[in-house]
N, C-alpha and C positions, 0 to 999 in steps of 0.2 A: 761489236757486240754480235752484229749477225753471223761474222765469221764463227764465233762461239756455240751460237745456235745452230747453224749449219752441222759443223764438228758434232754436238750431242746427238743430231737427228741422224747422222751417218754412224755412230756408235749404237744407237737403241734400235735400229732398223733391221740388222742383224738378227740380232737376238728374238725381237718378235716374231721374224721371219722363221727362225729355227723353233720357236715355240709353236707356231700355227703348224708347222710341218710335223710335230711329235704327236699331234693329237691323229688319233687312227681310228677308224671303223671297222669291224668286224660282223660276220653273220653266219650264223649256221641254222639252218632249216631240217624240220624232223623227214625221216624217211618218206611221208606222204606228201611234202611240200607244203604243209596246213599251217604247221606252227613254226615261227620265227623268233630265234633271239639275236638280239643286236646286244652288240657290246662297244663302247667308248672309251678310249684310253686317253692319258696325258696326264693334264693336271689333278683328276681324278678319275676313277674308272666306275662307269654305271653299265646296268646292263636293262633290256626292256624286252618284252615279249608281246606278241600278237600271233592270233589266228585268223587266218582268213582274213587279214586286214582291220580287225576289230583289236585295237588295243585292251591287252589284259593287266600285263605291267607297264607303266610308263617308266621313262629312264630313271633309274634308282640308284643310289651311290652304293658302293661295299667298299670296305677295307677293313684292315686288320690291325691295331695298334699294338707295338711291343715296347717294353717298359725301356730300352736305349733311347727311345724316342722316334724310332723308324715306323712310319706309317706303310704298311703293304697297301698299295692301291691310291697314295698320293704321289703325284711328279712323276706317274710311271713311264718308265722307257722299255720298249718292247724288243727282244731280243729274237724270237723268231715266234712265229702261229702255224701250226698244222691241224690239219681237218682230216678226221678219220671216220671210219664208220664200222659197226659191229651187229651182226645178226646172228646170234647164237641161243640155243636152247640148253636149260639146265634145270635137274632134276629137284624137285621139292617133296620130299617122302611126308613131311606133316604141316600139310599146307592144306590150302583149299583146292587145290588142283596140285595134278602130281607131275606138272613140267610147267616151266615158264620161261616164255619167249623173251629175250633181250635184245630189242632191235633199237638202233639210236644212230645219230651223227654227231659226231663228238668235235668241239673246237678246243685245242690246248693252247693256251697263250703264256709264255713263258717270258720274267721281265727281267731286267738288271735288278741286283739285290738278291737272289738265289730265291725267288719265290713264281709262283703262277698259280693261273686258276683254270678250271677243266668246265668247260659248259657241255651238258646234253642235251639233244633235243628230241624228244620221244612222239609220237604220235599221240599221246594222252598228256604230255605235258612237258615241263623245262626242270632243268636241276643247274645249279653251279656248287663249286668247291674249292676253296685254296688249297695249294700245296706248298711246302717249304723244303728247301735243300740246306738247311743251314747247319753249323758244327753245335754239338753240344745241346744244352738244354735251352730254351727259350721260354719266354715268359710273356703271355698274352694278356695285355691291360685291359683291352675292350676288341669287339668286333661290331663294325657297322653292317648291318642286314637291313636295308628298307624295300619296300613294297609298296610304290606308289600307284593308285589308281585314279583314272581319270575322272570317275563321276563320284558323289556321295552315296555309294552302293550301301546295301544292307549285307549283313555277314552274321554267321552263326558263330558265335564266340562263348567258349569255356571259360570264364573269368575264376581266377585264384581270390576264394572268397571264406576261407577257413582257415586264417592263419592261427597257429598254434602256439605262437611264441612273437617277440617283436619281428622276429626275421620273416619279411614278407614272402619268402623264396621257402618255407617249408609249409607245404599243403599235401594233402591227400589227392592230388588232381583227379577231383569226384567233382561235378558241376553240371548242372544242365546248362542248356545254350541258351544265352541272350538274342533274340534276334533284332539287330538295330542297325541304323544307321552308322557308318564311319563318326562321322560327326559328331553322335550322340554317344560317343564312348568317353566316360570320364577321364581326365588327365591321373596318371599315376597310376592307373588300374593296369592290372598284368592278365594276359589270357595266355594260356598253356597251348599246345598244339596237339592235334590237326584244329585247325581253324578254314571255315569255308566263307568265301566273299560270291555274292550273286553279281557279277560284272555285267549283266543285261542278257534278257532273253535272247537265246537260250544258254548262254555258258555260264558256269560256274566255276572259281578257281578254289582249289585246297591248298593250303600252304602246310606244309611238312618240313619234316627232316629226317635224314636218313643215313646210317651209318655213323651212329654217336658213339665215338669211344675216346675215354681219357680227354673229357670235354663237358663243359656244362650244357643242360638242355636251354634249347631258344623259347623266350616269352615273346609276346606280342604286344606292345602298348602304342597308343595314338601318338601321331606328330603334327606337324603344320599340314593344312589342308586334307587331302585324302590318303595319308600316310599311314601306314602301320611299320614298325619297325622291331628290330629284335632288341630283346633286353636280355642278359645272363648273370646269375648269380655268381659272386665273386667267390673264393677258395675260402674255407670255414678257416679262422683261425683259433677259436675256441669251441668247443661242444660242451653239451652236459647230458646226461640222462633226465628224460624227464617222464616219469612211469614206463610208457611202453615206446615212447619216441626218445631218438638220439637225436637231438634236435641242435643249431648253431647258436650260441650265444654273440659271438663276434666273429666278424669277417676281415681278410685282407683286403687290398685294393687291387687285385689281378683277378682275371676269371679262371687262367691256367697256367700252371708250369709243365712244360712238355718237350718231348724229344724235339730238336730242331729240322729233322727229316722226318718229315710225315704228309699223310692227307687228312684233311680235317673235315668235319660233318658236310654232309651235302645238304644243301638249300632249295625246296623242292616248290613247285608250283604246278600242279596237275588242273587239267580245265579238261571239262566233260560238255558236250552239246546235248546230251541226256542225263537226266539224275542217276538213272540206273547205271549208266557207266562206273559213277563212283562205287557202285556196290562190289564191283568186280573190278578191282584194280590192283598191278601188280607193282606200281612203282618203288615202294620201299625194298621188297624181295628183290629186286633188280639191282638197286644200289648199295644193298649191304654185302659186307665182306663175306666171300663165301664160307661153307662151314669148315671149321677147324678139325673136324671131327673124322678121321680116315673110316672107322667102324663105329656106324651108328646102328648095327643090328641089336644092340640091347634096349633103343629107345623105344617104349611101348605106350602110344597115346590110349586114351581111353576114357571111361566114366568114372566118376567117384560119388560113395555115397556120403553126405558131409554131414555134419555134429549141429555147428555153431549154429548157424542160422533158425534150425529146428529146437534149438534149446535143450538136446538131448531129451527132449520130450514124447519119448514113446510110450504106449500104453499095452494092457491087457498083457502084461508080463508078471513072473513071479520073484522080482526083484526089483530093488531102487534103483532107478534110473539116473544114470549121472555119468561123472569122468570116472569108469571103473570098468574091469575086465568084463563082466557080463554082459553090458550095455555094448560094448566094442564087439564083443562076440555076435550079438544080435544084429549088430550094423554089418558085421562081415558075411553073417548067416543071409542078409539080405541081399546085399551085392552078390554073392553066390549063386543065389536062385534066380536074380535078374543078369546075370553074365555082365557084371559089371567089373572091372579091371581092379578097383582101388578102394579103400576107405580112406578118409582123412582123420586124424587125432588133431584137432585144433586146439586152441588155447586153454591152458587148465592143467595138463599133463605134466608140465614141469615147470620150474621158477621161471619165470619171463625174463630174467638176465642170466641164468647160468643153467644150461643145458644138463649138468652133469648132476642136477638136485630134480629128480625124478620123483613125481607124486603116484606111478603109474607104472604098473609090472607091461611095460612096452613089449619085452622079449615073449612073454605069453600069448599076447595079441598076435604079435607078427607070427608066430609060430602056430596058432590058429588058424590065421590067412594062409599061411603055406598049405594047410591040409583041404584048405577050399578054394585055392587058386588065386586068392586074393590078396593084392599087395596092400602096403600099409605106408604113407605117406604122413611126415609128421609137421605140425606147426612151428614157426619158429619167429621172434625179432628178428630184427636185422643185427641189432646192436649182440644179442646174445649169440647168435651164430659167428659173427665177425670176433667175436672174442676168443676164439680157437678154430677158424673154420676147419682146416685140413685134419685137424685131431677130432674133432665133434664128427666130421663126414665119414673119416675112417670107423670111428667108434660105431654109428649107426648102422653104416654100411655092412660090418661084420655081422651084426645080429640080425640083418635080412630087410632093413628098411629100405624103401626104393625111390625115396625122395624128400624132399624138404618144400613147405609153403613158407615162403619168408616175408613178414610182413613190418610195417610200419617203417618202410624206407622215407618216403614222405619228402622227398630231396630229390633234384637231379642238378647240384652242383658236380663240379670236376671228379670230387672225393667220391661222392656217391655213384655217378656213373661208373667210375674206373673199379669201384668195390664189387659192383655186381656182374662186371665181365670178369673179374677173377674170382668170383664166388662161382662164376658158371664154369671155369675151368677146373677148378677144384672139386667140383660137383661130380663134374664130368671123369675126371681122374679116378673116382670111385663109383663109378656108373650110377648115379642118381640123378633122377630129374628134380627140376627146378620149376615150381610155380610163384612167380614174384608177384605178391599181393602188396597193397598199399605201396605202389610204383606209379613211376611216370610213365608215360604214353610207350609203347615200344616204338624203335625206330631201326629194325633190322639186327638186332640181338640173336632175334630166334632162328634166324638163317647161320649166322655166325656159330652161334653155340644151340643146336636144334635140342640138346637137353633141357633146355629153358622152354617149356611147353607150354606156358601160358603166361600172362602178365594182366593186372588189373587195369588200374588207370581209367576207370570208367566207375560212372555212378550206378552201381548195380543194383541189384535186389535187396542185398542187407537193408539199403535205405528205408523199404518197406516196412522195417519193423520200428522204424521211427515216425513213420507217418509222412514222409516227404511227399509233396503233391505234383500231379503233371507227369508222371512215369509215363504213359502210353506215348506221349508226343516224343518225349527223349527217346523211348525202344525204337521210334520209326526215324530219327534223327542220325542215330549212331551208326547204322551201316552205311551210311553216304559219307561219314567225317572220321570219327573215331576209330570205326574199323578199318580206315584205308594205314593206320599205323601198324598193323598187326592183330593179333588174336588178343581175345579179351576176359577176363575171368568175371564176367557178369554174374554167374552163380543162379541159372534161372530154374524153374520146374517146381514153384509154390503150387498147391493143391487147395489153398483155401481163397478162390479167386473173389473177386469184389467189383460190382458197379462203382462208378464214380460217387454216388450216394453214398453206399454202403460203407464204402472203405473208411478203415480205422486203424491206428497202430496199435499192434500188440505184441509183445516182445515174445513169448514162449509159445504162441500159434499165430504166427505171422499171416497176414493176408497180403494177396497181390492187387493190384489195380489192372482191373481188365479181365477178359474172359478166360477158361483154360484153354481154347484154342490159342489165344494171343502167347500163352506159357508152350505150349507144345511146338509152335512154329518156331521160337526162339532155338530151339535143338539144330534146326537148320539153317536159318538165318544169321545166327551167331557164331563167328569164326573163334574154336576154341578146341585146342589137340586135346586139352585135358579138360572134361566137362562135368561140372556138378550135377549133382540131384540135390537141390537144397532143403527139401523138406522131410518129414521123418519118416523111416521106415514102415510104420505104423498105418500111416494114411497111404501112403503109396501101395500097400498091400490092400488097402479098402478100394484102393480106386485102380486096380490090377491092369483095368484096360487101358488107361492112358499110361500107365507105367511100363506097358508091353512095348507100347509105341514109342516111347522117348528111348527106353533102353536100346532099342534096335537102330536107334540114327548113328552113323556113324561119328568119328570126330574130327577125322582127316579124309579128303576126298580127292578123286581123280579128274575133276571135271568141274565147273561151277558157271551157271548160266542166270545172269541178273534178268529177271524178266520184265521187271515194271517198277515204277515207284516215284516218288515226290518227297524230298527232305521234310521233315517235320510230319508229313502227312500219311503216307504208306509206303510198304516195301514190301516185294515179292521176289524171292531168289530159288532157284532148284539147283541140287548139287548131285554129282553120279559119284557113286561107288562101285566100280565093278560092271555090271548090267542094270543096277537098282538106282532108280533116280529119287532123290528126296526133294520135297518143296515147302517152302513156309511163307505163308503172308501175315503181315500185320498192319494193323489200322491205328491210327490215333483216337482220342475220345469221339472223334467223328464217325458214326457207322458210315459203311461204304461198299458200294457194289463195283466189282472189275471184273474182266474177263482176263483168263488165262490161256495163252496159247499153249498148246503141247508138243510145237514143233520139236523142242529140244529132245524128244525120246527118241527120236530115230526110227528105224524099221522095226515091224513088228506088234503085237498085242502086249497090252499090260496089264496085271489085276492091280487097281488102283484101291490102297486103302486110304480113306478121307476122314478126317475128322473136322467137322465144322460147328460155327455157333448155331447151337439150339434155337427154337424159334420164342423162347423165352428168357434168352440170354442177357437180353435187355435189362431184366427184373432180377434174375440170378444167374450170376455169372460163370456159376459152373456148369451151366445146362450146355451141351453138345451132341452133336449127333454122329454117331460112326458108320460109314459105310463102306460097301466094296462093289468097286463096278469096274468093267473092261473098257480100255480106252486104247487109242492109238494116236500117232503124230499128228493126224489128221485134226483131231477134235481140239475144241474150247470149252473152258468149262466157266461157268458164271458161278463166281462167289461172292456171297453176302456175309459182311464182318456186322456185327453190332458194335456199339461204342465200346471202344478199346478191345474189339474183337481182333479173331486170327482164323486162320485155317491152316491145316498140315495134311501133307499126304506123304506115302510112299506108293513108288510105281516100280513093281516087280515083274521083268519080263517071262513071259510065258513061251 
């Protein structure tokens, strides 16, 4: 008996020894040495992240399960691990700065089984992605993406809360942030990205994804302990048209069927030591696939006179306002007078499901716009444009339309994501801009296809028509969270400004929450290469002083400087175009006084045109003061903001 036991031990010991040897650990540090990514391989693969010794992400397992039973990341065997570095700069002509520096250290681990993982450490965060080198197609059943936190930290999470069907992944991606502890998150709830976690003063971590192509977007849901983990929509099996939506009635049991040799989306955790750093972060731009367009000269950012939010409610004219040629000529005249590049013809010009059925003489409007040097952009549902995208793009490009606002996508499963990339390509083939409304957050598409000039994925001003409360707090949260994903079609510019007590929903003459200067500041604070003037031309002409200011703010910039801010409380950002600087500051419903250091201006003197909350803005939110002063980089300005207030300025070098 003893001999048998001894023989068994002899047989077991070598296997245990070999297994212990197969567990390996690797590290990669950021260029400044402050952020460390640690990777453990073996029975499972996990990653962890710390900054200056502070644990940001505790060891968290990652894997990918294929339909043949293979699990990439389980019982892994390392073939090789290579460390590399990069420090490059690339041009970003349709962005909040003209150039982006891409400086990182990288660890690439290749495993037996024709797959690998790439980890990147930046000075402001970390990222990883799976890569595969398999023949033919592969079917991904699921991906395991975990983010384990040390403590029961507080998070800012935008929850999916507006199901439009039994399918929980059908959503508008518009939600205010719930600020709550991880332990307080209800089971089976879904939060979409980006999401922020306060991992202990002064560190904050934002979870993102980048280079999302031919793959579903990631949601977060709570796990055991202080865990947030990824959840993905499976592929649609059956779809139906429900009014303006193309919704999923039934889904398959896998999340993606895709080419076997590819790189998958980046899983990203950015880390800040000051909140303001989040308001000027380039992580998604760095990680996105570079532009596929050799010729970008035809892409023209700019501002848009928009019709839908103001309900075509113009007045003091000699024609009946509505979806008709005289009304759109009026919008074009307004755009031309204020040097706006575009107007949008929104919902109502065509059949919602067939763009070949037009209710409007689009050609007459386009021709009139050409005379005034104002381009025309057309609205469409996602379903309507996908019925014959190439044919429709060709048809409307031929008559002179400059682009499409494509709405009611409201999904980010693999089919939806792939469709939007395909639409971007087809639109570019016809030199058409694309504004994706009713869309998930951008994740790098705007770098890959720069004709995608804006995206929604934000609870913007349109919600004021329906009386959604608490908007100022949201306004000063999204620059630190949502805007990290990329530009956002928030649609600012309301002129009927209201205090917290006076605000009420009005469809045809909608109000905004907060002061006039809160709205003016949005044109600098909110990133939007295609930016709306959402109110009606009649009221803009009545408020010409405010209109002159917002019409002069560019929509792309050469440089950005995040001046100050606190998530959910206030934000202050400056941006430069040429030699002129623009600055915007906004506060929540809490009145606030801050000081702005003008050292960002550089040498010389500047003429500062400033709009600030009036002394009675706490009673009448339209009250403001405009003043012109001379300043230098040595000056500091004291800013007083009313409840829901703001401050906006233009600094012209003399």
